[in-house]
C-alpha positions in Angstrom: -19.8 -10.3 -74.1 -21.3 -8.0 -76.8 -23.9 -7.1 -74.4 -21.9 -5.3 -71.9 -19.7 -3.5 -74.6 -22.7 -1.8 -75.4 -23.9 -0.8 -72.2 -20.1 1.0 -71.8 -21.1 3.1 -75.4 -21.9 6.6 -74.4 -24.3 6.6 -77.1 -26.4 3.8 -75.2 -29.0 4.7 -72.5 -27.8 5.2 -69.4 -28.1 1.6 -67.3 -29.9 3.4 -64.5 -32.6 4.2 -66.5 -33.3 0.4 -68.1 -36.1 -1.5 -66.4 -33.7 -3.6 -65.1 -34.5 -6.5 -62.2 -33.1 -4.3 -59.4 -34.8 -1.2 -60.6 -38.1 -3.3 -60.9 -37.6 -4.8 -57.4 -36.0 -1.3 -55.6 -39.5 0.4 -57.2 -42.1 -2.2 -55.8 -40.5 -2.6 -52.5 -40.1 1.1 -52.1 -43.5 1.8 -52.9 -45.2 -1.2 -50.6 -43.2 -1.4 -47.7 -40.8 2.2 -47.1 -43.5 4.1 -46.3 -45.9 1.8 -44.3 -43.1 0.7 -42.1 -41.5 4.5 -41.6 -44.8 5.4 -40.2 -44.9 2.4 -37.7 -41.2 3.3 -37.0 -42.5 7.0 -36.3 -44.8 5.6 -33.8 -41.9 3.0 -32.2 -39.5 6.1 -31.8 -41.9 7.9 -29.8 -43.6 5.5 -27.8 -39.4 4.3 -26.8 -38.7 7.7 -25.7 -41.5 7.3 -23.3 -40.3 4.6 -21.9 -36.9 6.2 -21.9 -37.9 9.4 -20.3 -40.2 7.2 -17.3 -37.3 4.9 -16.3 -34.9 7.8 -16.5 -37.5 9.6 -13.8 -37.5 6.3 -11.8 -33.7 6.1 -11.5 -33.1 9.7 -11.0 -35.1 9.0 -7.6 -32.9 7.0 -6.3 -30.0 8.6 -7.2 -31.5 12.1 -5.6 -31.2 9.8 -2.2 -28.1 8.8 -2.4 -27.0 12.5 -3.4 -28.8 13.9 -0.5 -27.1 11.5 2.2 -24.1 12.8 0.2 -25.0 16.5 0.6 -25.2 16.3 4.1 -22.4 14.0 5.2 -20.4 16.6 3.3 -22.2 19.4 5.5 -21.3 16.8 8.4 -17.7 17.1 7.8 -17.5 21.0 7.5 -19.3 21.6 10.6 -16.5 19.8 12.3 -14.2 21.7 10.8 -16.1 24.5 12.3 -16.1 22.8 15.2 -12.2 22.7 15.3 -11.7 26.1 14.4 -14.1 27.3 17.7 -12.2 25.0 19.9 -8.5 26.3 18.2 -10.2 30.2 19.5 -11.3 28.7 23.0 -9.3 29.4 26.4 -6.7 26.3 26.8 -8.8 25.2 30.2 -10.2 22.1 31.0 -13.6 23.3 32.0 -13.8 25.0 28.4 -12.7 21.6 26.5 -15.5 20.2 29.0 -18.2 22.6 28.0 -17.5 22.6 24.3 -17.9 19.1 24.3 -20.8 19.0 26.0 -22.4 21.8 23.8 -21.8 19.8 20.6 -24.4 16.8 20.7 -25.9 14.7 18.1 -29.2 12.7 18.6 -28.4 8.8 18.0 -31.2 6.2 17.5 -29.4 2.8 18.4 -30.5 -1.2 19.3 -30.5 -2.0 22.7 -31.5 -4.4 25.1 -30.4 -8.3 24.7 -30.9 -10.4 22.1 -33.5 -12.1 23.6 -35.5 -8.9 23.9 -34.0 -6.7 21.6 -35.4 -3.0 22.0 -34.7 0.8 20.8 -33.0 3.6 21.8 -32.8 7.8 21.1 -30.5 9.7 22.8 -28.1 12.5 22.6 -24.5 11.6 22.9 -21.4 14.4 21.9 -20.4 14.1 18.3 -16.8 14.2 19.3 -15.2 11.3 21.5 -12.0 12.7 22.4 -11.3 16.5 22.2 -7.5 17.1 23.1 -4.9 20.1 23.4 -1.4 19.3 23.1 2.3 21.2 23.4 4.5 21.9 20.7 6.5 18.6 21.7 3.0 16.4 21.8 2.5 16.4 25.4 -0.9 16.3 25.9 -1.7 19.4 28.4 -5.7 18.7 28.0 -7.5 15.2 27.0 -11.4 15.0 27.2 -12.7 11.7 26.5 -16.4 10.6 26.6 -17.3 14.4 27.9 -14.9 13.7 31.0 -11.8 15.2 31.5 -8.8 12.9 32.0 -6.0 13.0 35.0 -2.9 14.1 34.6 -1.5 10.7 34.6 -3.3 9.6 31.8 -2.1 12.4 29.6 -0.1 11.2 26.5 2.9 12.2 24.4 1.4 11.7 21.2 4.4 12.7 19.1 5.0 8.8 19.4 2.1 7.1 17.2 2.1 3.8 19.7 1.1 6.2 22.7 -2.3 7.1 20.5 -5.6 5.9 21.4 -5.1 3.5 18.3 -1.8 2.8 18.8 -0.6 4.0 15.4 -2.1 7.6 14.5 0.4 10.1 13.1 -2.5 13.2 13.0 -0.1 15.0 15.5 2.8 14.7 13.6 0.6 15.8 10.6 -0.8 18.9 11.9 2.5 20.2 13.1 3.5 20.4 9.6 0.8 23.0 8.4 0.3 26.5 8.4 -1.5 28.9 10.5 -5.4 28.2 10.1 -4.9 24.7 7.6 -6.7 21.7 8.9 -5.7 17.9 8.8 -8.4 15.3 8.8 -7.9 11.4 9.4 -9.0 8.7 7.7 -11.0 6.3 9.7 -9.2 4.4 12.5 -10.5 2.6 15.0 -10.0 -1.2 16.5 -10.9 -4.1 14.2 -14.2 -6.0 15.1 -14.4 -9.3 14.1 -17.4 -11.1 13.2 -17.6 -13.6 16.0 -17.5 -10.6 18.6 -20.3 -8.8 16.5 -22.4 -11.6 16.5 -21.5 -12.1 20.3 -21.1 -16.3 19.4 -19.7 -16.8 22.5 -22.3 -15.2 24.7 -24.9 -17.6 22.3 -23.5 -20.8 23.3 -24.4 -21.1 26.8 -27.8 -20.2 25.9 -28.0 -22.9 23.1 -31.0 -25.2 24.2 -31.0 -28.9 23.2 -27.2 -29.0 23.7 -25.3 -30.7 26.4 -22.7 -29.3 28.6 -20.4 -31.7 26.7 -20.9 -30.3 23.5 -21.2 -26.9 24.8 -17.5 -27.2 26.0 -16.2 -28.5 22.6 -17.7 -25.4 21.3 -16.5 -23.0 22.8 -13.3 -24.9 22.8 -13.1 -25.2 18.7 -14.1 -21.3 18.7 -10.9 -20.4 20.6 -8.7 -22.6 18.4 -10.3 -21.0 15.3 -9.7 -17.3 16.7 -6.2 -18.5 17.6 -5.6 -19.9 14.1 -7.0 -16.1 12.6 -4.0 -14.4 14.6 -7.1 -13.2 16.8 -6.0 -14.6 20.5 -2.8 -15.8 21.2 -2.2 -19.1 23.2 -0.6 -18.6 27.0 0.0 -21.5 29.1 -2.0 -25.1 29.8 -2.4 -26.1 33.6 -4.5 -28.7 35.2 -7.4 -28.3 37.5 -8.2 -31.3 38.7 -8.6 -34.2 35.9 -9.3 -31.4 33.3 -6.8 -29.4 31.1 -6.9 -26.0 30.9 -5.8 -23.4 28.3 -5.1 -19.8 29.1 -5.6 -17.6 25.8 -5.2 -13.9 25.9 -6.1 -11.4 23.2 -3.5 -9.5 21.3 -2.8 -6.1 22.9 -5.3 -7.2 26.2 -3.9 -7.8 29.2 -6.6 -10.4 30.5 -6.6 -14.2 30.2 -8.9 -16.5 29.1 -9.6 -19.9 30.7 -11.1 -22.3 28.1 -11.1 -26.0 29.7 -10.3 -28.7 27.2 -13.1 -31.1 26.5 -12.3 -34.4 28.1 -12.7 -38.1 26.1 -13.6 -36.2 22.8 -12.7 -38.1 19.7 -11.3 -36.7 16.7 -14.9 -37.6 14.9 -16.5 -35.8 17.7 -14.5 -32.8 17.4 -15.0 -32.6 13.9 -18.5 -32.8 13.6 -19.0 -30.1 16.7 -16.5 -27.6 14.1 -19.1 -28.6 11.4 -22.0 -27.6 13.6 -20.0 -24.6 14.9 -19.5 -23.3 11.5 -23.2 -23.7 10.5 -24.3 -21.7 13.5 -22.2 -18.8 13.5 -23.2 -18.9 9.3 -26.3 -18.7 10.1 -26.2 -15.5 12.3 -26.2 -12.5 10.6 -26.1 -9.0 12.2 -29.5 -7.8 12.8 -29.9 -10.7 15.1 -27.8 -9.7 17.4 -27.7 -7.0 19.7 -25.1 -7.7 22.8 -22.5 -8.3 20.3 -19.3 -5.9 20.1 -19.6 -3.0 18.4 -17.3 -0.9 16.3 -15.3 1.7 18.2 -13.6 4.6 15.4 -12.9 8.1 15.1 -11.9 10.5 12.6 -9.3 13.2 13.9 -9.9 16.5 12.9 -6.4 18.8 14.1 -4.6 21.7 13.5 -1.7 23.9 14.8 -2.5 27.1 16.9 0.0 29.9 17.2 0.8 32.7 19.5 0.9 36.4 18.1 4.4 36.5 17.3 4.1 33.1 14.6 5.0 30.9 17.5 3.9 27.1 17.7 1.8 26.8 20.9 0.8 23.1 20.0 -1.9 21.0 18.3 -6.0 21.1 18.9 -7.5 17.7 17.9 -11.0 16.8 17.7 -12.4 13.2 17.3 -15.5 12.5 15.7 -17.1 9.8 17.1 -17.5 6.7 14.3 -21.3 6.6 15.5 -22.7 9.5 14.3 -21.4 8.2 10.8 -23.1 5.3 11.1 -26.4 7.3 11.8 -26.1 8.3 7.9 -26.7 4.9 6.7 -27.9 2.7 9.6 -31.3 3.3 9.5 -31.7 3.4 5.2 -33.2 1.0 3.5 -32.4 1.8 -0.3 -35.8 0.9 -2.2 -38.5 1.9 0.9 -38.8 5.2 2.0 -39.1 4.6 5.4 -36.3 4.3 7.8 -35.4 0.9 10.2 -33.8 1.1 13.5 -31.2 -1.5 11.8 -31.0 -1.9 8.4 -30.4 -5.9 7.7 -27.8 -7.4 6.0 -29.8 -10.4 5.5 -32.8 -9.1 3.0 -30.0 -7.1 1.3 -31.5 -3.5 1.4 -29.1 -1.5 3.3 -26.8 1.3 2.7 -23.1 1.7 3.4 -20.1 4.2 3.1 -16.8 3.9 1.5 -13.9 6.7 2.1 -11.7 7.6 -1.1 -9.2 4.4 -0.9 -12.0 2.4 -1.5 -12.5 1.4 2.4 -15.7 0.4 3.8 -16.3 2.7 6.7 -19.6 2.1 7.8 -21.8 -1.2 7.2 -24.1 -3.9 8.7 -21.3 -6.2 9.3 -19.0 -4.4 11.5 -16.2 -6.9 10.2 -16.1 -5.3 6.8 -15.0 -1.8 8.3 -11.4 -0.8 7.9 -9.4 -1.1 11.5 -6.0 -2.0 13.6 -5.5 -4.8 15.8 -5.4 -3.8 19.3 -1.6 -3.9 18.8 -2.2 -0.6 16.2 -1.5 -3.0 12.8 -3.7 -2.3 10.4 -6.2 -5.4 9.8 -4.8 -6.1 5.5 -7.7 -5.9 3.4 -9.7 -9.3 2.4 -8.2 -10.9 -1.0 -7.4 -14.1 -2.4 -4.7 -14.4 -0.2 -6.9 -14.2 3.4 -7.1 -17.9 4.9 -9.8 -19.8 5.7 -9.5 -19.3 9.6 -9.4 -15.4 9.2 -12.6 -15.5 7.0 -14.2 -17.9 9.6 -13.8 -15.2 12.2 -14.2 -12.3 10.1 -10.9 -10.6 10.1 -11.7 -9.4 6.6 -11.9 -5.5 6.2 -13.2 -4.8 3.1 -11.2 -2.7 0.3 -13.8 -2.1 -3.0 -10.3 -1.5 -5.4 -9.5 -5.0 -4.1 -12.3 -7.0 -5.3 -11.0 -7.7 -8.5 -9.9 -11.2 -8.1 -13.4 -12.3 -6.9 -15.8 -10.1 -8.3 -14.3 -8.3 -11.5 -14.2 -5.0 -11.4 -17.9 -4.1 -10.9 -16.9 -2.4 -7.1 -13.2 -1.0 -8.6 -15.0 0.9 -11.3 -17.8 2.0 -8.8 -14.7 3.8 -6.7 -13.3 5.1 -9.7 -16.7 7.0 -10.6 -17.1 8.6 -7.4 -13.4 9.8 -7.5 -14.1 11.8 -10.9 -17.7 12.9 -9.4 -20.0 10.7 -11.2 -23.6 9.1 -9.6 -24.9 6.4 -11.3 -26.5 3.2 -10.8 -25.0 -0.5 -10.9 -25.6 -4.0 -10.9 -23.0 -7.0 -10.1 -22.7 -10.0 -7.9 -21.9 -9.6 -4.1 -19.2 -11.4 -1.8 -21.9 -14.0 -1.8 -21.8 -14.2 -5.7 -25.4 -13.0 -5.4 -26.9 -10.0 -8.0 -27.7 -6.8 -6.6 -28.4 -3.0 -7.7 -26.3 -0.6 -6.9 -26.9 3.4 -6.7 -23.7 5.1 -5.5 -23.0 9.0 -5.4 -19.8 10.6 -4.1 -19.2 12.9 -0.6 -17.6 15.9 -2.1 -14.9 16.8 0.6 -11.0 18.3 0.2 -9.9 19.4 3.1 -6.2 17.4 3.8 -5.6 14.0 2.6 -9.0 14.2 0.8 -8.0 16.9 -1.6 -6.1 14.6 -3.4 -9.4 13.2 -5.2 -11.7 16.2 -3.9 -14.0 13.7 -1.9 -14.6 12.1 1.3 -15.7 8.9 -0.3 -19.1 7.5 -1.4 -22.2 6.6 -0.5 -23.7 3.1 -1.4 -27.5 2.3 -1.7 -27.7 -1.9 -2.4 -30.7 -3.9 -3.0 -31.4 -7.2 -4.1 -32.1 -7.7 -8.1 -35.5 -8.3 -7.7 -36.6 -5.7 -5.6 -35.4 -3.7 -8.4 -37.4 -5.5 -10.8 -40.4 -5.2 -9.0 -40.2 -1.3 -9.5 -39.4 -1.7 -13.3 -42.6 -4.1 -13.2 -44.7 -1.5 -12.1 -42.8 1.1 -15.0 -43.7 -1.9 -17.3 -47.1 -2.3 -16.7 -48.0 1.8 -17.0 -46.2 1.2 -20.5 -48.2 -1.8 -21.3 -51.7 0.1 -20.9 -49.8 2.9 -22.7 -48.3 0.9 -25.8 -51.5 -1.4 -26.9 -52.8 0.5 -29.1 -49.3 1.7 -31.2 -48.9 -2.3 -31.1 -52.6 -3.2 -32.9 -52.0 -0.1 -35.3 -48.3 -2.0 -36.3 -50.0 -5.1 -36.3 -52.7 -3.8 -39.2 -49.8 -2.2 -40.8 -47.4 -5.5 -40.8 -49.9 -7.5 -42.0 -50.8 -5.5 -45.1 -47.0 -4.7 -45.7 -46.7 -8.7 -45.4 -49.8 -9.4 -47.8 -48.9 -7.3 -50.6 -45.1 -8.5 -50.4 -46.0 -12.0 -50.9 -48.3 -11.0 -54.0 -45.0 -9.2 -55.6 -42.8 -12.3 -54.3 -44.9 -15.0 -56.4 -44.9 -12.7 -59.4 -41.3 -12.3 -59.2 -40.2 -15.8 -58.0 -41.0 -17.3 -61.6 -38.2 -15.0 -63.4 -35.6 -14.8 -60.6 -35.9 -18.7 -58.9 -35.1 -21.0 -62.0 -31.7 -19.4 -62.9 -30.8 -18.7 -59.3 -30.9 -22.2 -58.5 -28.9 -23.2 -61.3 -26.2 -21.0 -60.2 -26.7 -21.9 -56.5 -26.1 -25.5 -57.7 -22.8 -24.5 -59.6 -21.8 -22.2 -56.4 -21.8 -25.0 -54.5 -19.9 -27.2 -56.5 -17.2 -24.4 -56.7 -17.1 -24.1 -53.0 -16.5 -27.5 -52.5 -13.5 -27.1 -54.6 -14.5 -28.4 -58.2 -13.3 -25.5 -60.4 -13.6 -27.2 -63.5 -18.0 -27.1 -63.3 -19.6 -25.1 -66.3 -21.8 -21.8 -65.5 -24.3 -21.4 -67.6 -24.6 -18.4 -70.0 -26.3 -15.1 -68.4 -28.9 -12.9 -70.1 -28.9 -8.9 -70.7 -29.9 -8.8 -66.8 -28.1 -8.4 -63.6 -28.5 -12.2 -63.2 -26.3 -12.9 -66.7 -24.0 -10.1 -65.1 -23.8 -12.9 -62.2 -23.3 -15.6 -64.2 -20.3 -14.2 -66.3 -19.2 -13.0 -62.9 -19.1 -16.4 -61.5 -17.2 -17.4 -65.2 -14.2 -15.1 -64.3 -14.3 -16.0 -60.4 -13.5 -19.8 -61.0 -10.6 -18.8 -63.9 -9.1 -16.1 -61.3 -9.3 -18.7 -58.3 -7.7 -21.7 -60.6 -4.6 -18.8 -60.6 -4.9 -17.6 -57.2 -4.9 -21.1 -55.4 -1.9 -22.2 -57.7 0.2 -19.2 -56.3 -1.1 -19.4 -52.6 0.0 -22.9 -53.0 3.7 -22.2 -53.6 3.6 -18.6 -51.2 2.0 -21.1 -48.2 5.3 -23.4 -48.8 7.6 -20.6 -48.6 6.0 -19.0 -45.4 6.4 -22.7 -43.6 10.0 -22.9 -44.5 10.7 -19.2 -43.4 8.3 -19.7 -40.0 10.1 -22.6 -39.3 13.6 -20.7 -39.4 12.4 -17.5 -37.5 10.9 -20.0 -35.1 14.4 -21.6 -34.4 16.3 -18.4 -34.4 13.9 -16.6 -31.6 14.3 -20.0 -29.6 17.9 -19.2 -30.0 17.7 -15.8 -28.8 15.3 -16.1 -25.8 17.7 -19.2 -24.4 21.2 -17.0 -24.5 19.4 -14.2 -22.9 18.1 -16.0 -20.7 21.7 -17.6 -19.9 22.8 -13.9 -20.0 20.1 -13.0 -17.5 20.9 -15.6 -15.0 24.7 -15.2 -15.2 23.6 -11.2 -14.3 21.6 -12.1 -11.4 24.3 -14.2 -10.0 27.2 -11.5 -10.7 24.7 -9.3 -8.7 24.1 -11.6 -5.7 27.9 -11.9 -5.8 29.2 -8.5 -5.4 26.1 -6.1 -4.1 26.9 -7.3 -0.7 30.8 -8.7 -1.1 32.1 -9.3 2.4 29.4 -7.9 4.7 28.3 -10.9 6.8 24.8 -10.1 8.2 23.0 -13.3 9.7 21.8 -11.2 12.7 18.4 -9.5 12.1 20.2 -5.9 13.0 22.4 -6.1 9.9 20.0 -7.5 8.0 17.6 -4.8 8.5 21.3 -2.6 7.5 20.9 -4.9 4.2 17.0 -3.9 3.6 17.7 -0.9 4.2 20.6 -0.1 1.9 18.6 -1.6 -0.7 16.0 0.8 -0.4 18.5 3.8 -0.5 20.9 3.0 -2.4 18.8 4.2 -5.7 18.5 7.8 -4.6 21.2 10.5 -4.5 20.4 11.3 -0.8 23.0 12.0 1.7 23.6 9.0 4.0 24.7 9.7 7.4 26.7 6.2 8.8 27.0 6.3 12.3 28.6 3.6 14.4 31.5 3.0 16.6 35.0 2.2 15.5 35.5 -1.1 13.7 31.9 -1.9 13.1 32.3 -1.9 9.2 31.3 1.9 8.4 33.3 2.0 5.6 31.9 -1.6 4.1 28.3 -0.4 4.5 29.1 2.9 2.0 30.7 1.0 -0.5 27.8 -1.7 -0.2 25.4 1.6 -0.7 27.5 2.5 -3.9 27.7 -0.9 -4.9 23.8 -0.9 -5.3 23.3 2.5 -6.7 23.0 3.5 -10.0 26.5 5.3 -9.5 28.0 1.7 -9.4 30.1 2.0 -12.4 31.8 5.4 -11.2 34.5 6.3 -9.0 33.9 5.3 -4.9 36.3 7.6 -3.4 37.3 7.5 0.5 39.0 9.7 2.6 39.3 9.9 6.3 38.8 13.4 7.2 40.8 12.9 10.8 44.0 12.2 9.0 44.7 15.9 7.6 44.9 19.4 8.9 42.7 21.9 7.6 44.4 23.0 4.5 45.6 19.5 3.1 42.1 18.6 3.8 41.0 21.4 1.8 43.9 20.8 -1.0 43.0 17.1 -1.0 39.1 17.8 -1.5 38.8 20.2 -4.2 42.1 20.4 -5.2 44.5 23.1 -6.0 46.4 25.1 -8.6 49.9 25.0 -9.3 51.5 28.2 -6.7 48.7 28.4 -4.8 50.6 27.5 -1.6 54.1 26.9 -0.7 54.5 23.2 -1.7 51.9 23.0 -5.0 54.0 22.4 -7.7 51.3 21.2 -10.4 47.8 21.5 -10.9 46.1 18.8 -8.6 42.6 17.4 -9.1 40.3 17.3 -6.0 38.7 13.9 -4.8 35.0 15.8 -5.5 36.2 15.9 -9.5 37.6 12.4 -9.2 34.4 11.3 -7.6 32.2 13.1 -10.1 29.3 11.1 -11.6 30.2 8.7 -8.7 30.2 8.3 -4.4 32.5 10.0 -1.9 32.8 8.6 1.7 33.9 11.4 4.1 34.8 9.1 6.5 35.4 10.4 10.7 33.6 13.8 9.4 32.7 14.7 13.2 36.8 15.6 12.9 36.4 18.8 11.0 37.2 22.1 11.5 34.6 24.6 11.6 35.9 26.0 8.8 35.8 23.2 6.8 32.3 22.4 7.1 31.5 25.5 6.1 33.0 25.1 2.9 31.6 21.6 2.9 28.4 22.7 3.3 28.5 25.2 0.5 29.9 22.5 -1.7 26.6 20.0 -0.6 24.2 23.0 -1.1 25.2 24.2 -4.8 26.6 21.4 -6.4 30.0 23.5 -6.9 33.8 23.3 -5.9 36.3 26.1 -6.5 40.1 24.8 -6.1 42.5 26.5 -3.8 44.1 29.0 -5.5 41.8 29.4 -8.4 38.6 31.6 -8.9 36.1 29.6 -11.2 33.6 27.5 -9.9 33.2 23.8 -11.2 30.1 21.9 -11.0 30.4 18.2 -9.6 27.9 15.1 -9.4 28.3 13.4 -6.3 26.5 11.6 -4.0 28.1 12.3 -0.7 28.4 9.8 1.8 29.8 10.4 5.7 30.6 8.6 8.4 31.3 8.7 12.3 31.9 7.6 15.3 31.2 10.9 17.1 27.9 11.9 18.8 27.3 14.8 16.2 23.8 16.7 18.4 27.0 16.6 21.4 29.4 18.4 19.2 26.6 20.8 18.4 25.9 21.8 21.4 29.7 22.5 22.3 29.9 24.8 19.1 32.3 21.8 17.5 30.2 21.0 14.7 27.9 23.2 12.3 24.0 22.5 13.1 23.3 23.2 9.0 25.6 20.6 7.7 24.4 18.2 10.4 21.2 18.3 9.1 22.4 18.2 5.2 24.3 15.2 5.6 21.4 13.7 8.1 19.1 13.1 5.4 18.7 9.0 5.9 21.1 7.6 8.7 21.9 4.4 8.9 23.1 3.2 12.2 25.6 0.1 12.7 25.2 -1.7 16.2 28.3 -2.8 17.7 29.7 -6.1 17.7 28.1 -7.2 21.0 24.6 -6.2 20.1 24.7 -8.5 16.8 26.4 -11.9 18.0 25.1 -13.9 15.5 27.4 -12.4 13.2 30.3 -13.1 15.3 31.2 -16.8 14.6 30.8 -16.5 10.9 32.8 -13.9 10.8 35.6 -15.2 12.4 35.0 -17.7 9.8 35.3 -15.5 7.4 38.5 -14.2 8.6 40.0 -17.7 9.5 39.7 -18.7 5.4 41.3 -15.7 4.6 44.1 -15.7 6.5 44.7 -19.3 6.6 45.1 -18.7 3.0 47.6 -15.9 3.5 49.7 -17.7 5.4 49.6 -21.0 3.7 47.9 -22.9 6.1 45.9 -25.5 6.6 41.9 -24.5 7.1 42.3 -24.7 10.2 39.0 -25.1 13.0 37.8 -22.9 16.4 36.9 -25.5 19.1 34.0 -25.0 21.1 35.2 -23.0 24.4 36.9 -20.4 21.4 33.8 -20.3 20.2 31.8 -20.0 23.1 34.2 -17.1 24.4 34.1 -15.0 21.0 30.1 -15.2 21.3 30.4 -14.2 24.7 33.4 -11.5 24.9 32.5 -7.8 24.7 34.5 -6.6 21.9 35.5 -3.0 22.8 37.2 -3.0 19.3 34.1 -4.2 17.0 34.6 -5.7 13.9 38.7 -4.6 13.6 39.5 -6.7 16.9 37.6 -9.6 15.9 40.0 -9.9 12.5 43.3 -8.8 14.5 42.4 -11.6 16.9 41.7 -14.1 14.3 45.0 -13.3 12.4 47.0 -13.4 15.8 45.3 -16.8 16.2 46.1 -18.0 13.1 49.9 -17.3 13.4 50.2 -18.4 17.0 48.2 -21.6 16.6 50.2 -25.3 16.7 47.8 -27.3 15.5 44.7 -27.5 13.1 42.7 -26.6 15.9 42.5 -22.5 17.0 42.2 -22.7 21.1 40.8 -19.8 23.6 44.5 -19.1 24.1 45.6 -18.6 20.7 43.4 -15.3 20.9 45.0 -13.5 23.3 42.1 -12.1 25.0 40.9 -11.1 28.4 37.0 -11.3 29.6 38.1 -8.4 31.8 36.7 -5.2 30.7 39.2 -2.2 31.6 38.1 -0.6 35.3 38.0 3.3 35.5 39.9 4.5 38.8 37.5 5.9 41.4 37.9 9.2 42.0 36.2 10.9 45.1 39.0 13.3 45.7 38.1 16.9 44.8 34.5 16.3 44.1 31.8 18.0 45.9 28.4 18.5 47.1 26.5 20.8 44.5 29.3 20.9 41.6 27.5 20.8 38.0 27.9 17.9 36.2 30.3 20.1 33.4 32.5 20.7 36.9 32.3 17.0 38.2 33.4 15.8 34.3 35.9 18.2 34.1 37.6 17.2 38.5 37.1 13.2 37.1 39.1 13.7 33.8 41.9 15.5 35.2 41.8 12.9 37.9 42.5 10.2 35.6 45.1 12.1 33.6 46.9 12.7 37.0 46.9 9.1 37.7 47.9 8.3 34.3 51.1 10.8 34.5 49.7 12.8 31.7 49.5 10.0 29.1 46.5 11.1 27.1 45.9 8.0 25.0 46.0 5.8 28.4 43.4 8.0 29.6 40.9 8.2 26.7 41.1 4.4 26.8 40.3 4.4 30.0 37.0 6.9 29.5 36.0 4.9 26.6 36.1 8.1 24.2 38.1 9.4 21.5 41.6 10.9 21.7 40.8 14.0 19.9 37.6 14.6 22.4 39.5 14.0 25.4 42.2 16.6 23.1 39.3 19.2 22.8 38.0 18.8 26.3 41.6 19.6 27.9 42.1 22.5 25.2 38.9 23.6 26.8 39.6 23.6 30.4 43.0 25.2 30.1 41.2 28.6 28.0 38.8 28.3 31.3 
């Protein structure tokens, strides 16, 4: 301890200047090791930089190849836009469009011949598979397909996606929204080609050698069963031909039928064996082996609207880029070889493909990996962990690189994200077969239409086996080995000299260091084993002596700290147990509350709405989808269909459920009273206004307001309502101050509002304002699955109200209720059940208790007064007045017989009087 106090004395020599053990060792190693090793390190750094530069140059060679393909494709897409603009300026004639197609052709290099005798073919084909012009309504006026003009009988209305080539295309609807000179570009769309069709398996089976006719028949039977299980074909019928059963299949969307004989006398074991053989046969085939298989047929649409000099829409021009030209950018490219081939096969894993900005593969040697739709226009889902084994077998597996994380990690996912930010690079990851592949990728810059989101059309991917890439690196390594041999020899001699000097120095220092270090090591080992009573030897005047003193202090501190830790550990365990128990109790309480809330939501969201029919289930689904928004909803349906119940369900499922839900029947008030009801009034604003009154808009502030029978509202009130819907402001009658309100509007009517607009009885701008979302409630006769459940619901209610035991409906009455036409819809059904409960004489409701008739009212036949040459409006007027005359002027009876509303009849009669 005295030596330590001496060191702390300011008058004593500084610790850094004495020749301590640290200073001796430091000086020796600095002189003998640092300088030689620094020289060797400089040599190594220089060589490493050379290696890095050479490797970077090699990798950039393949990156530039990918970038070159991407640049060419970008220019090609821009050229397609220029062609579209040229077509828009061309005359709207069939001859001009045919000439346009003939002038824009491009050379392709494809395989030809047969599987047994494959060949190659180079030829010029049109760039655009389809060129068309459609008017503003979507009706095609000109259509040129594969270079030939289509007759008028084959022109389509492409505003309906189901009438487009691939039965789901929206290019006309999207282009119609654009401003002049803007262009819409679609993603790839085409009919998906499965593995069985591309490989031409059905063509291969009859040509199999060493296979009997029975075995080939079994193969074909099993092939169509696998296709059926995967959803590629559907079973249609079975018939017998002699002693053999024949199955009839049909490919989805194709009217042609395929006849497949059922193998006779084939045991289950034989079928299982042949199925394994068929699976092995398909797995051995690769796209490069097949020439006669199906080819992918698809397009990318370029569309733009055209306008006349006055700015009025003339229509939409469209060109469809043939997918075969996209394939030409990648089909012939081997990633690690300079020469091109007619078809870079999949088996040697040295090929190139394209993917779009959404991650979908759009060119590939395996057509079944390219995005597409089925023959009914439905997109084929991407290959995921949910893909069935049957779908995998037949190759119903288009690939989206963003959805492969479940199988391959984030390798492909990262490549798509890299291209979206404009990066070119190299990545190594497993492919779908689990084998390592090296890939070079580069973005295809393009920002027209939907592609503006990421600024790319997609990406180019050059892929090869890792061993091929390693061959290239081995060549680099050989060059590097020659260059570094001399440096290695120099470094070896330097290191050998340093090791010899360090060894000699270590021998000299070991005598003074090893003995005290061994003693301290033995003491430290015992301390580490828990023996804190060990005697630590006294130290000397150097660092080892200080280390010995530190060990003694450490041992004493450990004893004190361990005692404290034991006490704290015990306290922590007790606190931990209490916290765990409290957490379990709280979690259980929260789970119970959550379950109760879920039950409450289930009970109240669709209270009293019975929906067992698909039509009403779709109504419920629509309610759930739209309820969370604040958009205006127009509820359409005949009287008694339950429009008010649907409106209440929208409110119950919305975020406004805790606020007011207010209803008003617009047909029940005249114009002045309706204005007061909706907007309120001030005292004295009109005769009878004795007090201020709050309007329904203010009552429903923050909630929902249902405007029932909105079709009966006067034009002046429609004008005031429109202003409120646009500005969210109301002005009570007699007031000059504007009040802001936050109300969600639900409107309901049984009227034909477009017809009222034509008649000048309803404002078109108000119609578009309330028709943001429309819900159509079908009449009861169109959802017959709901009739009996509703009848039983009403039956339980009225039995309870009338204090009668629960009744049941006999079979004859149930059948009649199901088949009855229900002109009064749900309200008529409710009244009929109430009437039956009151009239019932036993515990069974019979047909006569309901007092319903199956005969619908017949309109009187009117021929008198109707003459040839009369307009439809004149015939209608003559017919209505004739029915009114036969009913002696009874307007209510006349409206019932004509199946129109009383207000509609009143308006028509008023119009006739004015004429």
